Phi, psi and omega in degrees: 000138176263121184235132184248134186243126182235175170188166171051054183283322181044056181244136181258071187220154164267352184233155178276137175291150196295339184281328181283325182298313177301320182290315182306322184297337182282351188241163178269341185206138173251135163247122181243123193258041174087170188064063170282323182080323175231144175302315176305321183289322177300308178300338174290318175289334174295321184291347172286345175077011186247356194275129168236125190212159165232167176270164185239181190290338185253006182282146179285181179306310191301319182288316177308320178288324177287325180242153180271166181278347171198147176229167178211134179213163172246139170230106178059042171093349179268127177273126183236128170246146185233126168226179170264310176229101187288334174207182182264351183269136171257007182252310185258119182267013180307315177292327177296316177298321175288335176295315182296320184289328169298323178282352182062044181248165174266329184224128170256117176258141176213166178238219167082342182271341183067005174226157184276156183205137165230121174227132185241121175222231172291340172233169174248123178259124184237111162245118191282358189078203175228136181276355190232324181223069184284158171235125179062032175200176170277160170301139190204160169222180174230135178262127175238121174244127176249122189219110177053044175084354175266133181239136171235149183219134184224140172281128177236141176291157182227131179304135169157204190258123176296163178295156186300318176296324182292315174305316177300308184295324175299320189291322178299317180294324175289323177300316181297320180288327171303315183289340186241000000 
């Protein structure tokens, strides 16, 4: 099964942007780890029939009523958990690992950071970043493929606007190259 993992879209839209529509068509399942920001966008994703999702900290009451704060499901014997914010730390993933163990999952998917992360130990921690509002990164998602109990995960680029810091640092690099 091919799964696309996203989070932190923060879209005020009734339609799915074309770059995401093209991406979603390639996958069997869409996992969203919260922070939709608009109920119409959540409904648009639900209309694909592929969505598994939780609400995030910026989602309003309508979304929080429609979605749980955490879910757990199985794909080909792999137990997957999804939350928005597994811990308060953005540096140390120990609490996220403990949340995975508490939820009794093999893979914990979370959002909130707006930048991608894959960490493999006794569990796999996945933060897909954001395809639409990245922080300290380019727009991204995570591709997860589960085949006969084997998991492969990769951070994949998504067409879109990088965060301002990344654009600024690239410009500094270009200016440095011109001067040297």
